[in-house]
A tleap script that builds the chain and sets N, CA, C and O, in Angstrom:
source leaprc.protein.ff14SB
mol = sequence {
  NGLN VAL GLN LEU VAL GLU SER GLY GLY GLY
  LEU VAL GLN ALA GLY GLY SER LEU ARG LEU
  SER CYS ALA THR SER GLY ARG SER PHE SER
  SER TYR ALA MET GLY TRP PHE ARG GLN ALA
  PRO GLY LYS GLU ARG GLU PHE VAL ALA ALA
  ILE SER ARG SER GLY VAL THR ARG TYR TYR
  ALA ASP SER VAL THR GLY ARG PHE THR ILE
  SER ARG ASP ASN ALA LYS ASN THR VAL TYR
  LEU GLN MET ASN SER LEU LYS PRO GLU ASP
  THR ALA VAL TYR TYR CYS ALA ALA GLU LEU
  ARG LEU GLY ALA PRO SER GLN GLU ASN ALA
  LYS TYR HIE TYR TRP GLY PRO GLY THR GLN
  VAL THR VAL SER CSER
}
set mol.1.N position { -52.851 26.671 4.177 }
set mol.1.CA position { -52.985 25.211 4.167 }
set mol.1.C position { -52.160 24.633 3.025 }
set mol.1.O position { -52.144 25.182 1.923 }
set mol.2.N position { -51.482 23.537 3.287 }
set mol.2.CA position { -50.671 22.852 2.283 }
set mol.2.C position { -51.084 21.387 2.259 }
set mol.2.O position { -51.221 20.757 3.308 }
set mol.3.N position { -51.278 20.860 1.087 }
set mol.3.CA position { -51.560 19.428 0.925 }
set mol.3.C position { -50.332 18.753 0.338 }
set mol.3.O position { -49.715 19.267 -0.595 }
set mol.4.N position { -49.987 17.609 0.884 }
set mol.4.CA position { -48.813 16.872 0.439 }
set mol.4.C position { -49.209 15.437 0.088 }
set mol.4.O position { -50.009 14.813 0.786 }
set mol.5.N position { -48.645 14.932 -0.987 }
set mol.5.CA position { -48.901 13.543 -1.381 }
set mol.5.C position { -47.590 12.911 -1.822 }
set mol.5.O position { -46.936 13.388 -2.749 }
set mol.6.N position { -47.213 11.830 -1.143 }
set mol.6.CA position { -46.003 11.112 -1.490 }
set mol.6.C position { -46.287 10.059 -2.556 }
set mol.6.O position { -47.405 9.559 -2.678 }
set mol.7.N position { -45.251 9.734 -3.323 }
set mol.7.CA position { -45.336 8.646 -4.295 }
set mol.7.C position { -43.944 8.080 -4.503 }
set mol.7.O position { -42.949 8.679 -4.094 }
set mol.8.N position { -43.882 6.916 -5.144 }
set mol.8.CA position { -42.592 6.330 -5.481 }
set mol.8.C position { -42.155 5.185 -4.589 }
set mol.8.O position { -41.118 4.567 -4.832 }
set mol.9.N position { -42.939 4.896 -3.555 }
set mol.9.CA position { -42.581 3.768 -2.705 }
set mol.9.C position { -42.810 2.444 -3.407 }
set mol.9.O position { -43.374 2.400 -4.501 }
set mol.10.N position { -42.367 1.359 -2.772 }
set mol.10.CA position { -42.553 0.046 -3.355 }
set mol.10.C position { -41.649 -0.977 -2.725 }
set mol.10.O position { -41.070 -0.753 -1.662 }
set mol.11.N position { -41.534 -2.112 -3.399 }
set mol.11.CA position { -40.699 -3.214 -2.934 }
set mol.11.C position { -39.432 -3.258 -3.765 }
set mol.11.O position { -39.486 -3.223 -4.994 }
set mol.12.N position { -38.288 -3.334 -3.094 }
set mol.12.CA position { -37.000 -3.355 -3.785 }
set mol.12.C position { -36.068 -4.286 -3.025 }
set mol.12.O position { -36.194 -4.456 -1.813 }
set mol.13.N position { -35.142 -4.878 -3.744 }
set mol.13.CA position { -34.148 -5.735 -3.099 }
set mol.13.C position { -33.061 -4.897 -2.447 }
set mol.13.O position { -32.812 -3.761 -2.851 }
set mol.14.N position { -32.422 -5.463 -1.442 }
set mol.14.CA position { -31.307 -4.789 -0.792 }
set mol.14.C position { -30.257 -4.411 -1.830 }
set mol.14.O position { -29.938 -5.193 -2.726 }
set mol.15.N position { -29.730 -3.203 -1.694 }
set mol.15.CA position { -28.770 -2.686 -2.652 }
set mol.15.C position { -29.395 -1.892 -3.774 }
set mol.15.O position { -28.693 -1.227 -4.536 }
set mol.16.N position { -30.707 -1.954 -3.884 }
set mol.16.CA position { -31.408 -1.244 -4.936 }
set mol.16.C position { -31.673 0.205 -4.592 }
set mol.16.O position { -31.232 0.716 -3.563 }
set mol.17.N position { -32.417 0.862 -5.492 }
set mol.17.CA position { -32.697 2.292 -5.351 }
set mol.17.C position { -34.169 2.579 -5.566 }
set mol.17.O position { -34.863 1.856 -6.280 }
set mol.18.N position { -34.628 3.638 -4.940 }
set mol.18.CA position { -35.957 4.183 -5.170 }
set mol.18.C position { -35.860 5.696 -5.084 }
set mol.18.O position { -34.991 6.237 -4.401 }
set mol.19.N position { -36.758 6.370 -5.783 }
set mol.19.CA position { -36.875 7.813 -5.635 }
set mol.19.C position { -38.293 8.154 -5.208 }
set mol.19.O position { -39.260 7.887 -5.922 }
set mol.20.N position { -38.391 8.742 -4.046 }
set mol.20.CA position { -39.676 9.206 -3.556 }
set mol.20.C position { -39.909 10.637 -3.999 }
set mol.20.O position { -38.979 11.440 -4.072 }
set mol.21.N position { -41.151 10.940 -4.292 }
set mol.21.CA position { -41.558 12.297 -4.628 }
set mol.21.C position { -42.657 12.735 -3.674 }
set mol.21.O position { -43.440 11.919 -3.189 }
set mol.22.N position { -42.703 14.021 -3.416 }
set mol.22.CA position { -43.760 14.590 -2.594 }
set mol.22.C position { -44.270 15.825 -3.315 }
set mol.22.O position { -43.596 16.854 -3.365 }
set mol.23.N position { -45.453 15.714 -3.866 }
set mol.23.CA position { -46.075 16.833 -4.569 }
set mol.23.C position { -46.918 17.640 -3.594 }
set mol.23.O position { -47.611 17.082 -2.743 }
set mol.24.N position { -46.850 18.957 -3.726 }
set mol.24.CA position { -47.591 19.809 -2.800 }
set mol.24.C position { -48.533 20.737 -3.553 }
set mol.24.O position { -48.327 21.032 -4.730 }
set mol.25.N position { -49.546 21.182 -2.873 }
set mol.25.CA position { -50.473 22.156 -3.425 }
set mol.25.C position { -50.908 23.066 -2.288 }
set mol.25.O position { -50.771 22.729 -1.112 }
set mol.26.N position { -51.424 24.199 -2.653 }
set mol.26.CA position { -51.856 25.144 -1.634 }
set mol.26.C position { -50.964 26.366 -1.610 }
set mol.26.O position { -50.620 26.915 -2.657 }
set mol.27.N position { -50.592 26.789 -0.425 }
set mol.27.CA position { -49.778 27.980 -0.293 }
set mol.27.C position { -48.395 27.784 -0.890 }
set mol.27.O position { -47.982 26.651 -1.133 }
set mol.28.N position { -47.684 28.860 -1.127 }
set mol.28.CA position { -46.420 28.868 -1.832 }
set mol.28.C position { -45.440 27.844 -1.283 }
set mol.28.O position { -45.038 27.904 -0.121 }
set mol.29.N position { -45.066 26.908 -2.136 }
set mol.29.CA position { -44.154 25.832 -1.758 }
set mol.29.C position { -42.824 26.381 -1.279 }
set mol.29.O position { -42.232 25.849 -0.339 }
set mol.30.N position { -42.354 27.430 -1.911 }
set mol.30.CA position { -41.037 27.966 -1.577 }
set mol.30.C position { -40.999 28.645 -0.213 }
set mol.30.O position { -39.927 29.048 0.237 }
set mol.31.N position { -42.122 28.778 0.444 }
set mol.31.CA position { -42.170 29.335 1.792 }
set mol.31.C position { -41.859 28.297 2.862 }
set mol.31.O position { -41.697 28.637 4.035 }
set mol.32.N position { -41.776 27.037 2.460 }
set mol.32.CA position { -41.665 25.940 3.416 }
set mol.32.C position { -40.332 25.216 3.326 }
set mol.32.O position { -39.857 24.891 2.238 }
set mol.33.N position { -39.739 24.970 4.485 }
set mol.33.CA position { -38.705 23.950 4.576 }
set mol.33.C position { -39.422 22.605 4.499 }
set mol.33.O position { -40.575 22.480 4.912 }
set mol.34.N position { -38.730 21.607 3.969 }
set mol.34.CA position { -39.360 20.306 3.759 }
set mol.34.C position { -38.525 19.216 4.418 }
set mol.34.O position { -37.298 19.297 4.478 }
set mol.35.N position { -39.212 18.208 4.904 }
set mol.35.CA position { -38.510 17.115 5.545 }
set mol.35.C position { -39.083 15.771 5.131 }
set mol.35.O position { -40.234 15.667 4.708 }
set mol.36.N position { -38.257 14.753 5.261 }
set mol.36.CA position { -38.700 13.366 5.120 }
set mol.36.C position { -38.483 12.661 6.459 }
set mol.36.O position { -37.442 12.804 7.101 }
set mol.37.N position { -39.480 11.909 6.848 }
set mol.37.CA position { -39.425 11.112 8.067 }
set mol.37.C position { -39.876 9.702 7.728 }
set mol.37.O position { -40.466 9.473 6.672 }
set mol.38.N position { -39.603 8.762 8.612 }
set mol.38.CA position { -40.061 7.400 8.374 }
set mol.38.C position { -40.464 6.743 9.687 }
set mol.38.O position { -40.003 7.115 10.767 }
set mol.39.N position { -41.336 5.759 9.554 }
set mol.39.CA position { -41.791 5.022 10.731 }
set mol.39.C position { -41.890 3.544 10.387 }
set mol.39.O position { -42.661 3.136 9.518 }
set mol.40.N position { -41.103 2.768 11.082 }
set mol.40.CA position { -41.132 1.317 10.925 }
set mol.40.C position { -42.123 0.723 11.928 }
set mol.40.O position { -42.426 1.359 12.938 }
set mol.41.N position { -42.625 -0.469 11.670 }
set mol.41.CA position { -43.584 -1.087 12.592 }
set mol.41.C position { -43.026 -1.188 14.013 }
set mol.41.O position { -41.913 -1.672 14.221 }
set mol.42.N position { -43.802 -0.731 14.970 }
set mol.42.CA position { -43.398 -0.819 16.369 }
set mol.42.C position { -42.386 0.221 16.805 }
set mol.42.O position { -41.916 0.196 17.943 }
set mol.43.N position { -42.048 1.132 15.911 }
set mol.43.CA position { -41.051 2.154 16.252 }
set mol.43.C position { -41.640 3.546 16.122 }
set mol.43.O position { -42.678 3.738 15.490 }
set mol.44.N position { -40.970 4.511 16.725 }
set mol.44.CA position { -41.401 5.888 16.612 }
set mol.44.C position { -40.993 6.458 15.257 }
set mol.44.O position { -40.062 5.977 14.613 }
set mol.45.N position { -41.711 7.490 14.848 }
set mol.45.CA position { -41.340 8.175 13.620 }
set mol.45.C position { -39.982 8.847 13.809 }
set mol.45.O position { -39.724 9.468 14.840 }
set mol.46.N position { -39.117 8.717 12.802 }
set mol.46.CA position { -37.771 9.267 12.919 }
set mol.46.C position { -37.415 10.154 11.739 }
set mol.46.O position { -37.934 9.998 10.633 }
set mol.47.N position { -36.533 11.068 12.002 }
set mol.47.CA position { -36.044 11.995 10.979 }
set mol.47.C position { -35.183 11.263 9.966 }
set mol.47.O position { -34.390 10.391 10.322 }
set mol.48.N position { -35.347 11.625 8.695 }
set mol.48.CA position { -34.513 11.069 7.631 }
set mol.48.C position { -33.675 12.169 6.968 }
set mol.48.O position { -32.451 12.062 6.893 }
set mol.49.N position { -34.339 13.219 6.490 }
set mol.49.CA position { -33.636 14.277 5.777 }
set mol.49.C position { -34.506 15.521 5.764 }
set mol.49.O position { -35.728 15.446 5.892 }
set mol.50.N position { -33.853 16.672 5.608 }
set mol.50.CA position { -34.578 17.931 5.525 }
set mol.50.C position { -33.823 18.888 4.613 }
set mol.50.O position { -32.608 18.787 4.441 }
set mol.51.N position { -34.574 19.814 4.036 }
set mol.51.CA position { -33.994 20.768 3.108 }
set mol.51.C position { -34.617 22.136 3.343 }
set mol.51.O position { -35.818 22.252 3.588 }
set mol.52.N position { -33.788 23.169 3.266 }
set mol.52.CA position { -34.274 24.522 3.494 }
set mol.52.C position { -35.112 25.009 2.326 }
set mol.52.O position { -35.210 24.342 1.296 }
set mol.53.N position { -35.711 26.172 2.495 }
set mol.53.CA position { -36.592 26.717 1.461 }
set mol.53.C position { -35.864 26.902 0.136 }
set mol.53.O position { -36.425 26.643 -0.929 }
set mol.54.N position { -34.626 27.345 0.203 }
set mol.54.CA position { -33.844 27.602 -1.015 }
set mol.54.C position { -33.185 26.339 -1.559 }
set mol.54.O position { -32.775 26.293 -2.719 }
set mol.55.N position { -33.085 25.320 -0.716 }
set mol.55.CA position { -32.394 24.102 -1.111 }
set mol.55.C position { -30.915 24.099 -0.771 }
set mol.55.O position { -30.223 23.111 -1.015 }
set mol.56.N position { -30.429 25.192 -0.213 }
set mol.56.CA position { -28.998 25.301 0.077 }
set mol.56.C position { -28.602 24.431 1.267 }
set mol.56.O position { -27.568 23.763 1.234 }
set mol.57.N position { -29.423 24.439 2.315 }
set mol.57.CA position { -29.095 23.698 3.538 }
set mol.57.C position { -29.835 22.362 3.561 }
set mol.57.O position { -31.052 22.307 3.381 }
set mol.58.N position { -29.079 21.291 3.785 }
set mol.58.CA position { -29.663 19.941 3.823 }
set mol.58.C position { -29.094 19.203 5.020 }
set mol.58.O position { -27.906 19.311 5.327 }
set mol.59.N position { -29.938 18.465 5.682 }
set mol.59.CA position { -29.532 17.646 6.815 }
set mol.59.C position { -29.962 16.207 6.574 }
set mol.59.O position { -30.967 15.940 5.915 }
set mol.60.N position { -29.176 15.287 7.124 }
set mol.60.CA position { -29.483 13.871 6.998 }
set mol.60.C position { -29.283 13.163 8.326 }
set mol.60.O position { -28.420 13.535 9.121 }
set mol.61.N position { -30.086 12.148 8.552 }
set mol.61.CA position { -29.825 11.260 9.678 }
set mol.61.C position { -28.532 10.496 9.405 }
set mol.61.O position { -28.188 10.219 8.256 }
set mol.62.N position { -27.828 10.163 10.478 }
set mol.62.CA position { -26.565 9.432 10.321 }
set mol.62.C position { -26.766 8.124 9.557 }
set mol.62.O position { -25.900 7.702 8.791 }
set mol.63.N position { -27.899 7.499 9.772 }
set mol.63.CA position { -28.154 6.179 9.184 }
set mol.63.C position { -28.318 6.214 7.665 }
set mol.63.O position { -28.211 5.179 7.008 }
set mol.64.N position { -28.579 7.401 7.101 }
set mol.64.CA position { -28.791 7.479 5.650 }
set mol.64.C position { -27.752 8.341 4.942 }
set mol.64.O position { -27.741 8.414 3.713 }
set mol.65.N position { -26.893 8.985 5.695 }
set mol.65.CA position { -25.867 9.849 5.098 }
set mol.65.C position { -25.007 9.056 4.123 }
set mol.65.O position { -24.516 7.971 4.432 }
set mol.66.N position { -24.839 9.639 2.925 }
set mol.66.CA position { -24.052 8.986 1.896 }
set mol.66.C position { -24.861 8.060 1.005 }
set mol.66.O position { -24.383 7.627 -0.044 }
set mol.67.N position { -26.097 7.751 1.421 }
set mol.67.CA position { -26.943 6.866 0.615 }
set mol.67.C position { -28.193 7.589 0.091 }
set mol.67.O position { -28.661 7.295 -1.009 }
set mol.68.N position { -28.723 8.512 0.860 }
set mol.68.CA position { -29.940 9.235 0.484 }
set mol.68.C position { -29.591 10.674 0.122 }
set mol.68.O position { -28.650 11.255 0.663 }
set mol.69.N position { -30.367 11.237 -0.801 }
set mol.69.CA position { -30.204 12.632 -1.178 }
set mol.69.C position { -31.576 13.291 -1.252 }
set mol.69.O position { -32.474 12.803 -1.940 }
set mol.70.N position { -31.728 14.397 -0.542 }
set mol.70.CA position { -32.962 15.174 -0.610 }
set mol.70.C position { -32.747 16.336 -1.573 }
set mol.70.O position { -31.674 16.938 -1.607 }
set mol.71.N position { -33.771 16.639 -2.347 }
set mol.71.CA position { -33.700 17.770 -3.269 }
set mol.71.C position { -35.110 18.327 -3.441 }
set mol.71.O position { -36.096 17.700 -3.053 }
set mol.72.N position { -35.181 19.505 -4.024 }
set mol.72.CA position { -36.476 20.112 -4.264 }
set mol.72.C position { -36.466 20.868 -5.571 }
set mol.72.O position { -35.426 21.343 -6.026 }
set mol.73.N position { -37.636 20.973 -6.167 }
set mol.73.CA position { -37.829 21.754 -7.384 }
set mol.73.C position { -38.971 22.726 -7.082 }
set mol.73.O position { -40.143 22.352 -7.127 }
set mol.74.N position { -38.622 23.955 -6.777 }
set mol.74.CA position { -39.649 24.916 -6.381 }
set mol.74.C position { -40.583 25.281 -7.534 }
set mol.74.O position { -41.716 25.707 -7.306 }
set mol.75.N position { -40.115 25.115 -8.757 }
set mol.75.CA position { -40.977 25.378 -9.917 }
set mol.75.C position { -42.053 24.309 -10.064 }
set mol.75.O position { -43.128 24.568 -10.606 }
set mol.76.N position { -41.756 23.104 -9.576 }
set mol.76.CA position { -42.711 22.001 -9.677 }
set mol.76.C position { -43.404 21.711 -8.348 }
set mol.76.O position { -44.205 20.781 -8.256 }
set mol.77.N position { -43.100 22.499 -7.327 }
set mol.77.CA position { -43.715 22.303 -6.006 }
set mol.77.C position { -43.526 20.875 -5.500 }
set mol.77.O position { -44.446 20.263 -4.958 }
set mol.78.N position { -42.328 20.368 -5.688 }
set mol.78.CA position { -42.073 18.967 -5.364 }
set mol.78.C position { -40.740 18.820 -4.637 }
set mol.78.O position { -39.764 19.504 -4.946 }
set mol.79.N position { -40.726 17.919 -3.673 }
set mol.79.CA position { -39.491 17.540 -2.997 }
set mol.79.C position { -39.253 16.061 -3.254 }
set mol.79.O position { -40.196 15.278 -3.369 }
set mol.80.N position { -37.976 15.687 -3.342 }
set mol.80.CA position { -37.608 14.317 -3.691 }
set mol.80.C position { -36.709 13.720 -2.622 }
set mol.80.O position { -36.042 14.435 -1.874 }
set mol.81.N position { -36.705 12.412 -2.569 }
set mol.81.CA position { -35.746 11.691 -1.744 }
set mol.81.C position { -35.209 10.543 -2.592 }
set mol.81.O position { -35.897 9.549 -2.826 }
set mol.82.N position { -33.974 10.698 -3.045 }
set mol.82.CA position { -33.312 9.635 -3.792 }
set mol.82.C position { -32.655 8.697 -2.796 }
set mol.82.O position { -31.825 9.118 -1.990 }
set mol.83.N position { -33.025 7.437 -2.851 }
set mol.83.CA position { -32.528 6.446 -1.892 }
set mol.83.C position { -31.749 5.381 -2.647 }
set mol.83.O position { -32.305 4.648 -3.465 }
set mol.84.N position { -30.464 5.306 -2.365 }
set mol.84.CA position { -29.581 4.325 -2.987 }
set mol.84.C position { -29.054 3.352 -1.941 }
set mol.84.O position { -29.132 3.618 -0.741 }
set mol.85.N position { -28.523 2.237 -2.394 }
set mol.85.CA position { -27.932 1.228 -1.501 }
set mol.85.C position { -28.879 0.894 -0.357 }
set mol.85.O position { -28.485 0.875 0.809 }
set mol.86.N position { -30.109 0.637 -0.702 }
set mol.86.CA position { -31.127 0.396 0.324 }
set mol.86.C position { -30.841 -0.866 1.114 }
set mol.86.O position { -30.316 -1.849 0.589 }
set mol.87.N position { -31.199 -0.814 2.392 }
set mol.87.CA position { -30.990 -1.912 3.313 }
set mol.87.C position { -32.339 -2.357 3.889 }
set mol.87.O position { -33.282 -1.567 3.912 }
set mol.88.N position { -32.445 -3.577 4.341 }
set mol.88.CA position { -33.712 -4.023 4.944 }
set mol.88.C position { -34.169 -3.122 6.091 }
set mol.88.O position { -35.369 -2.952 6.307 }
set mol.89.N position { -33.226 -2.550 6.818 }
set mol.89.CA position { -33.594 -1.667 7.929 }
set mol.89.C position { -34.151 -0.323 7.469 }
set mol.89.O position { -34.601 0.468 8.298 }
set mol.90.N position { -34.129 -0.053 6.184 }
set mol.90.CA position { -34.783 1.142 5.639 }
set mol.90.C position { -36.279 0.927 5.442 }
set mol.90.O position { -37.002 1.869 5.118 }
set mol.91.N position { -36.742 -0.290 5.631 }
set mol.91.CA position { -38.160 -0.580 5.460 }
set mol.91.C position { -38.994 0.225 6.451 }
set mol.91.O position { -38.771 0.167 7.660 }
set mol.92.N position { -39.956 0.975 5.921 }
set mol.92.CA position { -40.789 1.847 6.754 }
set mol.92.C position { -41.817 2.536 5.874 }
set mol.92.O position { -41.764 2.456 4.647 }
set mol.93.N position { -42.746 3.207 6.519 }
set mol.93.CA position { -43.589 4.160 5.810 }
set mol.93.C position { -42.848 5.499 5.827 }
set mol.93.O position { -42.417 5.970 6.880 }
set mol.94.N position { -42.710 6.092 4.669 }
set mol.94.CA position { -41.997 7.357 4.541 }
set mol.94.C position { -43.001 8.490 4.364 }
set mol.94.O position { -43.928 8.407 3.559 }
set mol.95.N position { -42.785 9.560 5.148 }
set mol.95.CA position { -43.664 10.711 5.133 }
set mol.95.C position { -42.881 11.956 4.738 }
set mol.95.O position { -41.738 12.141 5.157 }
set mol.96.N position { -43.499 12.800 3.936 }
set mol.96.CA position { -42.918 14.128 3.751 }
set mol.96.C position { -43.713 15.117 4.604 }
set mol.96.O position { -44.883 14.902 4.919 }
set mol.97.N position { -43.043 16.193 4.959 }
set mol.97.CA position { -43.638 17.180 5.849 }
set mol.97.C position { -43.150 18.565 5.475 }
set mol.97.O position { -42.058 18.734 4.933 }
set mol.98.N position { -43.985 19.556 5.774 }
set mol.98.CA position { -43.676 20.944 5.451 }
set mol.98.C position { -43.637 21.779 6.720 }
set mol.98.O position { -44.478 21.640 7.609 }
set mol.99.N position { -42.647 22.641 6.778 }
set mol.99.CA position { -42.440 23.500 7.947 }
set mol.99.C position { -42.342 24.941 7.474 }
set mol.99.O position { -41.493 25.277 6.649 }
set mol.100.N position { -43.222 25.794 8.005 }
set mol.100.CA position { -43.172 27.212 7.655 }
set mol.100.C position { -42.081 27.847 8.497 }
set mol.100.O position { -42.289 28.174 9.665 }
set mol.101.N position { -40.906 28.019 7.883 }
set mol.101.CA position { -39.742 28.379 8.703 }
set mol.101.C position { -38.697 29.077 7.851 }
set mol.101.O position { -38.427 28.673 6.720 }
set mol.102.N position { -38.116 30.123 8.403 }
set mol.102.CA position { -36.950 30.741 7.793 }
set mol.102.C position { -35.706 29.993 8.251 }
set mol.102.O position { -35.721 29.367 9.311 }
set mol.103.N position { -34.655 30.045 7.489 }
set mol.103.CA position { -33.389 29.490 7.912 }
set mol.103.C position { -33.321 27.981 7.801 }
set mol.103.O position { -34.017 27.370 6.990 }
set mol.104.N position { -32.476 27.392 8.623 }
set mol.104.CA position { -32.214 25.964 8.538 }
set mol.104.C position { -33.462 25.154 8.909 }
set mol.104.O position { -34.209 25.551 9.804 }
set mol.105.N position { -33.694 24.033 8.236 }
set mol.105.CA position { -34.878 23.218 8.523 }
set mol.105.C position { -34.734 22.461 9.833 }
set mol.105.O position { -33.621 22.209 10.295 }
set mol.106.N position { -35.851 22.103 10.423 }
set mol.106.CA position { -35.832 21.352 11.673 }
set mol.106.C position { -35.625 19.865 11.407 }
set mol.106.O position { -35.885 19.370 10.310 }
set mol.107.N position { -35.154 19.172 12.430 }
set mol.107.CA position { -35.023 17.720 12.377 }
set mol.107.C position { -35.998 17.060 13.345 }
set mol.107.O position { -35.955 15.845 13.540 }
set mol.108.N position { -36.871 17.853 13.946 }
set mol.108.CA position { -37.853 17.348 14.900 }
set mol.108.C position { -39.218 17.301 14.239 }
set mol.108.O position { -39.665 18.298 13.672 }
set mol.109.N position { -39.883 16.160 14.302 }
set mol.109.CA position { -41.160 16.049 13.606 }
set mol.109.C position { -42.223 16.971 14.208 }
set mol.109.O position { -43.157 17.367 13.510 }
set mol.110.N position { -42.097 17.314 15.476 }
set mol.110.CA position { -43.088 18.178 16.109 }
set mol.110.C position { -43.073 19.598 15.546 }
set mol.110.O position { -44.032 20.349 15.724 }
set mol.111.N position { -41.998 19.961 14.875 }
set mol.111.CA position { -41.888 21.323 14.342 }
set mol.111.C position { -42.569 21.467 12.979 }
set mol.111.O position { -42.731 22.584 12.487 }
set mol.112.N position { -42.962 20.369 12.376 }
set mol.112.CA position { -43.548 20.428 11.041 }
set mol.112.C position { -45.056 20.586 11.115 }
set mol.112.O position { -45.733 19.985 11.949 }
set mol.113.N position { -45.561 21.428 10.202 }
set mol.113.CA position { -46.959 21.810 10.289 }
set mol.113.C position { -47.881 20.915 9.465 }
set mol.113.O position { -49.028 20.683 9.846 }
set mol.114.N position { -47.389 20.419 8.351 }
set mol.114.CA position { -48.235 19.652 7.442 }
set mol.114.C position { -47.534 18.357 7.066 }
set mol.114.O position { -46.311 18.304 6.939 }
set mol.115.N position { -48.341 17.312 6.891 }
set mol.115.CA position { -47.821 15.980 6.609 }
set mol.115.C position { -48.604 15.319 5.485 }
set mol.115.O position { -49.803 15.546 5.320 }
set mol.116.N position { -47.897 14.495 4.714 }
set mol.116.CA position { -48.558 13.656 3.731 }
set mol.116.C position { -49.019 12.356 4.377 }
set mol.116.O position { -48.686 12.091 5.532 }
set mol.117.N position { -49.782 11.539 3.648 }
set mol.117.CA position { -50.311 10.287 4.185 }
set mol.117.C position { -49.270 9.177 4.271 }
set mol.117.O position { -49.488 8.182 4.962 }
set mol.118.N position { -48.144 9.330 3.581 }
set mol.118.CA position { -47.087 8.334 3.648 }
set mol.118.C position { -47.086 7.382 2.466 }
set mol.118.O position { -48.109 7.177 1.812 }
set mol.119.N position { -45.915 6.801 2.201 }
set mol.119.CA position { -45.757 5.795 1.159 }
set mol.119.C position { -44.864 4.681 1.712 }
set mol.119.O position { -43.850 4.943 2.360 }
set mol.120.N position { -45.256 3.445 1.446 }
set mol.120.CA position { -44.542 2.301 1.999 }
set mol.120.C position { -43.298 1.989 1.171 }
set mol.120.O position { -43.350 1.928 -0.057 }
set mol.121.N position { -42.193 1.795 1.861 }
set mol.121.CA position { -40.956 1.311 1.246 }
set mol.121.C position { -40.589 0.010 1.934 }
set mol.121.O position { -40.452 -0.040 3.156 }
set mol.122.N position { -40.430 -1.032 1.149 }
set mol.122.CA position { -40.063 -2.340 1.685 }
set mol.122.C position { -38.805 -2.823 0.978 }
set mol.122.O position { -38.769 -2.915 -0.249 }
set mol.123.N position { -37.780 -3.130 1.752 }
set mol.123.CA position { -36.513 -3.595 1.212 }
set mol.123.C position { -36.313 -5.044 1.646 }
set mol.123.O position { -36.227 -5.348 2.836 }
set mol.124.N position { -36.243 -5.917 0.668 }
set mol.124.CA position { -36.074 -7.341 0.967 }
set mol.124.C position { -34.596 -7.710 0.981 }
set mol.124.O position { -33.787 -7.122 0.265 }
set mol.125.N position { -34.266 -8.680 1.797 }
set mol.125.CA position { -32.854 -9.100 1.923 }
set mol.125.C position { -32.521 -10.213 0.945 }
set mol.125.O position { -31.385 -10.686 0.912 }
savepdb mol mol.pdb
quit
């Protein structure tokens, strides 16, 4: 069992930055690929970024490539999402998720085993 808790969300103006953190507890953090997903009102949850267990392999949605960076610190059992040049369309609840998986991380939310409760990110224009 893995518990995840996101933090770092908030209200920011367009063009600003936020860094989300996802702290985990439970089974060995380094055994899990980690992902960030988001869900805007009235929309389905969508993939944002994912990182492999070692941190070597990273994937991004086209909409955030070049603006967001996912990273992890296995010593601190934490995964991060640095979000720069934020746009109003980035407004959503952001979730981190853990996937017990070897190799490249998944980009499908159904493949992830554990989820945090989410943190709200609101970008004003």
